[in-house]
C-alpha positions as CSV (number, residue, x, y, z in Angstrom):
1,M,72.5,53.3,111.3
2,I,75.6,53.8,109.3
3,E,74.9,57.6,108.8
4,Y,75.0,58.2,112.5
5,D,78.3,56.3,112.9
6,D,79.8,58.4,110.1
7,Y,78.7,61.6,111.8
8,K,80.1,60.4,115.1
9,V,83.5,59.8,113.4
10,R,83.3,63.3,111.9
11,L,82.4,64.9,115.2
12,N,85.3,63.2,116.9
13,A,87.6,64.4,114.1
14,I,86.7,68.1,114.5
15,R,86.8,68.1,118.3
16,P,90.6,68.7,118.4
17,K,90.1,71.7,116.0
18,L,87.4,73.0,118.3
19,D,89.8,72.7,121.3
20,N,92.6,74.4,119.3
21,L,90.2,77.3,118.5
22,S,90.1,78.1,122.2
23,V,93.8,78.6,122.2
24,S,93.9,80.5,118.9
25,L,91.1,82.8,120.2
26,N,93.0,83.3,123.5
27,L,89.8,82.7,125.5
28,E,91.8,82.3,128.7
29,G,93.2,85.8,128.2
30,A,89.8,87.1,127.2
31,Q,88.3,85.8,130.5
32,E,91.1,87.4,132.5
33,E,90.6,90.7,130.8
34,L,86.8,90.4,131.3
35,E,87.3,90.0,135.1
36,R,89.5,93.1,135.2
37,L,86.9,95.1,133.2
38,H,84.0,93.9,135.3
39,A,85.9,95.0,138.5
40,Q,86.5,98.4,136.8
41,I,82.8,98.7,135.9
42,E,81.7,97.9,139.5
43,S,84.2,100.4,141.0
44,P,83.0,103.7,142.5
45,G,83.0,106.6,140.1
46,F,83.2,104.5,137.0
47,W,80.6,106.5,135.2
48,D,82.2,109.9,136.1
49,D,84.3,109.7,132.9
50,Q,81.7,109.0,130.2
51,E,84.2,108.6,127.4
52,T,86.3,106.0,129.2
53,S,83.3,104.2,130.6
54,Q,81.8,103.8,127.1
55,K,85.0,102.3,125.8
56,V,85.2,99.9,128.7
57,M,81.6,98.8,128.2
58,K,82.2,98.3,124.5
59,R,85.3,96.2,125.0
60,S,83.5,94.2,127.7
61,R,80.6,93.4,125.3
62,Q,83.0,92.3,122.6
63,L,84.8,89.9,124.9
64,E,81.5,88.5,126.3
65,A,80.2,87.9,122.8
66,K,83.5,86.2,121.8
67,C,83.4,83.8,124.8
68,A,79.7,83.2,124.5
69,R,80.1,82.2,120.8
70,Y,82.7,79.7,121.6
71,Q,80.7,78.2,124.4
72,K,77.8,77.9,122.0
73,M,79.9,75.9,119.6
74,L,80.9,73.6,122.4
75,S,77.3,73.1,123.3
76,E,76.4,72.4,119.7
77,W,79.1,69.8,119.5
78,E,77.9,68.0,122.6
79,D,74.2,68.2,121.4
80,L,75.1,66.7,118.1
81,M,77.1,63.9,119.7
82,T,74.1,63.1,122.0
83,I,71.8,63.0,118.9
84,C,74.2,60.5,117.3
85,E,74.2,58.2,120.3
86,M,70.4,58.4,120.9
87,A,69.5,57.9,117.2
88,A,71.8,55.0,116.8
89,E,70.6,53.4,120.0
90,E,66.9,53.8,118.9
91,D,67.6,53.1,115.2
92,D,65.6,56.2,114.4
93,D,66.3,58.0,111.1
94,S,64.1,61.0,111.9
95,F,67.1,62.7,113.7
96,L,69.1,62.7,110.5
97,P,68.0,66.1,109.0
98,E,68.6,67.8,112.4
99,L,72.0,66.2,112.6
100,T,73.0,67.2,109.0
101,S,71.9,70.8,109.4
102,G,73.5,71.1,112.9
103,F,76.8,69.7,111.7
104,E,76.9,72.1,108.7
105,K,76.1,75.0,111.1
106,L,78.9,74.0,113.5
107,E,81.4,73.7,110.7
108,T,80.5,77.1,109.4
109,G,80.7,78.7,112.8
110,M,84.2,77.1,113.4
111,E,85.4,78.4,110.0
112,E,84.2,81.9,110.8
113,A,85.9,81.8,114.2
114,R,89.1,80.5,112.6
115,L,89.1,83.4,110.1
116,E,88.9,85.8,113.0
117,T,92.1,84.4,114.4
118,L,93.8,85.7,111.2
119,L,92.7,89.3,112.0
120,T,95.9,90.3,113.8
121,G,96.3,93.9,112.4
122,D,96.3,96.8,114.8
123,Y,93.0,98.1,113.4
124,D,91.3,94.9,112.3
125,S,88.8,95.1,115.1
126,S,87.8,98.6,114.2
127,N,84.7,99.9,112.3
128,A,85.2,100.4,108.6
129,L,84.9,103.6,106.6
130,I,84.1,102.9,102.9
131,S,84.3,105.4,100.1
132,F,83.0,104.9,96.6
133,H,84.2,106.8,93.6
134,A,82.8,106.4,90.0
135,G,85.5,106.1,87.3
136,A,85.5,107.7,83.9
137,G,82.4,106.8,81.8
138,G,79.6,109.0,83.1
139,T,76.3,107.4,83.7
140,E,77.5,103.9,83.2
141,A,80.3,104.2,85.8
142,Q,77.9,106.0,88.2
143,D,75.3,103.3,88.0
144,W,78.0,100.7,88.6
145,T,79.2,102.6,91.7
146,E,75.6,102.6,93.1
147,M,75.5,98.8,92.5
148,L,78.6,98.4,94.6
149,Y,77.2,100.7,97.3
150,R,74.1,98.4,97.5
151,M,76.3,95.3,97.5
152,Y,78.3,96.4,100.6
153,T,75.3,97.6,102.5
154,H,73.6,94.3,101.9
155,W,76.8,92.5,103.1
156,A,76.7,94.5,106.3
157,E,73.0,93.7,106.9
158,R,73.6,89.9,106.3
159,H,76.3,90.0,109.0
160,G,74.3,92.0,111.6
161,Y,76.4,95.1,111.1
162,T,75.0,98.6,111.1
163,Y,76.0,101.3,108.7
164,Q,75.7,105.1,108.5
165,L,75.5,107.1,105.4
166,L,77.9,110.0,105.7
167,D,78.0,111.5,102.2
168,Y,76.1,110.8,99.0
169,Q,76.6,112.6,95.7
170,E,74.0,111.6,93.1
171,G,74.9,110.8,89.5
172,D,73.9,113.1,86.7
173,E,71.3,110.8,85.3
174,A,71.5,107.7,87.5
175,G,73.6,106.1,90.1
176,L,76.1,108.0,92.3
177,K,79.3,109.9,91.7
178,S,80.7,109.3,95.2
179,A,79.5,108.2,98.7
180,D,81.0,107.5,102.1
181,I,79.5,105.1,104.7
182,M,80.6,103.8,108.1
183,I,80.1,100.1,108.8
184,E,80.0,99.5,112.5
185,G,80.6,96.2,114.2
186,P,83.3,93.9,115.5
187,N,86.1,93.2,113.0
188,A,84.3,95.2,110.3
189,Y,87.6,96.6,109.0
190,G,89.4,93.3,109.3
191,F,87.0,91.6,107.0
192,L,86.4,94.5,104.6
193,K,90.0,95.7,104.1
194,S,90.3,93.2,101.3
195,E,87.8,95.2,99.2
196,S,90.0,98.3,98.6
197,G,90.8,98.8,95.0
198,V,89.3,99.1,91.6
199,H,86.2,97.0,90.7
200,R,85.6,96.3,87.0
201,L,82.2,95.6,85.4
202,V,81.5,94.1,82.0
203,R,77.9,94.1,80.8
204,I,75.4,95.1,78.2
205,S,74.6,98.6,79.1
206,P,71.0,99.4,80.0
207,F,71.8,103.0,79.0
208,D,72.9,102.1,75.4
209,A,70.1,101.8,72.9
210,S,72.4,99.8,70.6
211,G,72.8,97.1,73.3
212,R,76.6,97.2,73.1
213,R,78.8,95.8,75.8
214,H,80.5,98.3,78.1
215,T,83.3,98.1,80.7
216,S,83.0,100.3,83.7
217,F,85.3,101.0,86.7
218,S,84.7,102.1,90.2
219,A,87.0,102.6,93.1
220,V,86.3,101.4,96.6
221,E,88.5,102.7,99.5
222,V,88.3,101.0,102.9
223,I,90.0,102.4,106.0
224,P,89.7,101.7,109.7
225,E,88.0,104.2,112.0
226,I,90.8,105.5,114.2
227,S,90.0,106.0,117.9
228,D,90.4,109.5,119.3
229,D,93.2,108.4,121.6
230,V,95.5,108.0,118.5
231,E,97.4,111.2,118.2
232,V,97.3,112.9,114.8
233,D,98.9,116.2,114.0
234,I,96.5,118.2,111.9
235,R,97.2,121.9,111.8
236,P,94.1,124.2,111.4
237,E,95.9,126.2,108.7
238,D,96.2,123.1,106.6
239,I,92.4,122.6,106.4
240,E,90.1,124.3,104.0
241,M,86.4,124.1,105.0
242,Q,83.6,124.3,102.5
243,V,79.9,124.2,103.2
244,Y,77.1,123.3,100.8
245,R,73.5,122.1,100.7
246,S,72.9,118.4,101.3
247,S,71.8,116.2,98.4
248,G,70.5,112.7,97.9
249,A,68.8,110.5,100.4
250,G,68.1,112.3,103.7
251,G,65.3,114.0,105.6
252,Q,63.2,117.1,105.2
253,H,66.2,119.3,105.9
254,I,67.9,118.1,102.7
255,N,68.7,121.0,100.3
256,K,67.2,123.6,102.7
257,T,70.3,124.7,104.6
258,S,74.0,124.6,104.0
259,S,74.7,122.1,106.7
260,A,76.9,119.7,104.7
261,V,80.6,120.1,105.2
262,R,83.6,119.3,103.0
263,L,87.2,119.5,104.4
264,I,90.2,119.7,102.1
265,H,93.6,118.8,103.7
266,K,95.8,121.1,101.6
267,P,99.2,119.3,102.1
268,T,97.9,116.0,100.8
269,G,94.8,116.9,98.7
270,I,92.7,114.5,100.7
271,I,89.0,115.5,100.6
272,V,86.3,114.3,103.0
273,S,82.6,115.2,103.2
274,S,79.7,114.7,105.5
275,Q,76.0,115.6,105.1
276,Q,74.3,113.1,107.4
277,E,73.8,115.4,110.4
278,R,71.5,118.5,110.6
279,S,74.2,120.8,111.9
280,Q,77.4,122.1,110.3
281,F,79.2,121.4,113.6
282,Q,78.3,117.7,113.7
283,N,79.2,117.2,110.1
284,K,82.5,118.9,110.6
285,E,83.2,116.4,113.5
286,W,82.5,113.5,111.1
287,C,84.8,115.0,108.5
288,M,87.6,115.4,111.1
289,K,87.1,111.8,112.1
290,M,87.4,110.6,108.5
291,L,90.4,112.8,107.8
292,R,92.2,111.5,110.9
293,S,91.5,107.9,109.9
294,K,92.7,108.5,106.3
295,L,95.9,110.2,107.4
296,V,96.8,107.5,109.9
297,E,96.0,104.7,107.5
298,I,98.1,106.2,104.7
299,K,101.0,107.0,107.0
300,E,101.1,103.4,108.3
301,R,100.6,101.8,104.9
302,E,103.4,103.8,103.4
303,H,105.6,103.3,106.6
304,L,106.1,107.0,107.0
305,D,107.4,108.6,110.2
306,K,105.0,111.5,110.2
307,I,101.9,112.8,108.5
308,S,103.7,115.6,106.8
309,D,105.6,112.9,104.7
310,I,102.3,112.0,102.9
311,K,102.6,113.3,99.3
312,G,101.1,113.3,96.0
313,D,98.4,112.2,93.7
314,Q,95.2,111.2,95.4
315,K,94.1,109.2,92.4
316,K,96.9,106.9,93.1
317,I,96.0,106.6,96.7
318,E,92.2,106.1,96.1
319,W,92.2,104.0,93.0
320,G,95.1,101.6,93.4
321,S,95.0,98.5,91.2
322,Q,92.2,96.5,89.8
323,I,91.3,93.8,92.3
324,R,88.1,92.1,90.9
325,S,86.2,91.7,87.7
326,Y,82.4,91.3,87.5
327,V,81.3,89.9,84.1
328,F,77.5,89.9,83.4
329,M,77.9,89.2,79.6
330,P,78.6,87.1,77.5
331,Y,78.9,84.8,80.6
332,T,78.5,85.3,84.3
333,L,81.5,85.4,86.5
334,V,83.0,87.3,89.4
335,K,86.7,86.7,89.8
336,D,89.3,88.2,92.2
337,T,92.6,88.8,90.5
338,R,94.6,88.4,93.7
339,T,93.3,85.1,95.0
340,A,91.8,83.6,91.9
341,F,88.6,82.9,93.9
342,E,85.5,83.1,91.6
343,N,81.8,82.8,91.8
344,T,79.5,82.4,88.8
345,N,76.4,83.4,90.7
346,V,76.7,87.2,90.1
347,G,73.2,87.8,91.5
348,A,74.1,86.4,94.9
349,V,77.4,88.4,94.9
350,M,75.6,91.7,94.1
351,D,73.2,90.9,96.9
352,G,76.1,90.9,99.4
353,D,77.4,87.3,99.2
354,L,81.1,88.3,99.5
355,D,82.3,85.8,102.2
356,G,84.1,83.5,99.7
357,F,86.1,86.5,98.4
358,I,86.9,87.8,101.9
359,N,87.8,84.4,103.2
360,A,90.1,83.7,100.3
361,Y,91.9,87.0,100.8
362,L,92.4,86.3,104.5
363,N,93.8,82.8,103.8
364,C,96.1,84.1,101.1
365,A,97.3,86.9,103.4
366,A,98.0,84.5,106.2
367,T,100.0,82.1,104.0
368,G,101.5,84.7,101.7
369,T,100.3,82.7,98.7
370,W,98.7,84.9,96.0
371,A,97.4,84.1,92.5
372,T,99.8,84.9,89.6
373,K,98.4,87.8,87.7
């Protein structure tokens, strides 16, 4: 059948791309590193240093998953080619749906792997710390901020990532004023770094009895989780610690004890909070982790020599420039101002379908080609 001949041609056409992916992903280097790590794991006394052993095991699992995924794509290509040959020989069109869906799946997997090769930043493989801040506008902005919080947690779930709620400050009537979450998984920061900035919403407000159209703003800040082996000079005298009772979603301990912790870095004005743990000590540890990550990220983004050079207005640091508009009324459209990528299915986007925006950003960053604002 002609359909099978077409698919055979298409499969032969993408085979060189599949082979090139092996080089781009540096699978040969990954295999060599895996052999070294496995030898280290099997060596006597490996588990004596728990911190080091956990890092080695984590890296080993990442490399194993990377190699296994490529091998799976190779197997899928071979299986699809076999289906083409068998179906054409037997003149059996019942294989066509399986071939069609299998080819689409392979193409999608190859594109995802290709995008990962664009993640070359020092911290792209790290977990991502996301902070949400409602803009001016009271309930309207706070409701929009909660919608963004939901959007990113749904994106994480769609991609098999886990997330931890670190801090959550409820809105006065609805939504939230601010929140912090940690999204954990391979390349979480590399994919989500494109989301930092101001997000603008235009809609008919559900809180306006007159049914007028409102514009709301919310800031999203994304920074990488910085590992403990990166040295950061944070002087104890530069930190002001505040404790308070937890609020928002939590357990039975919420609002009963002053276990939540807020740290203020006095030289820069950076504020971090955590209320996820039951003890003050654990929440302070999370705050220190977030503070270290923010200081290192700002220092490197601004090309500064030392942490003490960080100055100024945190609004400028946290809010940045508007990156995306979400229009619910009078038409439906989500458009990124940097890449010009757009999606008219706002429902899907708000349910976490952000891959088109993220992919467009990575491609623009790789080529240096941005939309004209």
